N, C-alpha and C positions, 0 to 999 in steps of 0.2 A: 423533173429533176434539174433545177436549176444550176447546179454547180456542177453537174453532169455532161460539161459541154459536148461530147461526142455520142451523147446519149447511148452509151454501148453497156450501162449498167454496172459501170465500174467506175471507180474514180483513181486518177493519176496523182501522184504525189503534187503536182502543180494545181491541178486541181482540189484539193485537199488543202493545199495552201491557200490556194485563193478562199476558199470555205472561211478557213479560219478567220482571215484575214477582214473577211464581207460580216461575218461575226462579233469581230473585233475583240479576236482573241490574239492578243500579241505573244509573238513566240518568236525565238530564231529558228533560223533552218536546223541548226543540229537537234535542236528538240522535236520539231515538227517530224525529222525524217527518222528519229528514234521512236516516237507514237506511233508514224505510219508502218515502219516495219513490224511493229507489235499487232496492229491492226491486220496486216498481210496476212493472214494465216498459212494460206497457200505458197506464199513465197513466188509471187508472179509479178509481184511490181505494180500490183493495182488494187486497190480494196472493193472486194463487191459489195454492194449497198447493202444489201441483206447482211452480211458479215458485221458490215458497220453498227447496224443497228441492234445485233446481238449483242455486240460488246458494249454499247452506249446504255442498254436499258439497265 
């Protein structure tokens, strides 16, 4: 999990933003925050990796 620097199995908003940047997805922070909130199903402030892949498939 290259984007999950803490190896916690979850992704923080900063890790999510870094991942999008690394994938060359241009987006303003406000849009990243909005998308992050939609993917954060349990409102924990992190995205669980399994949740992320469930939403993206």
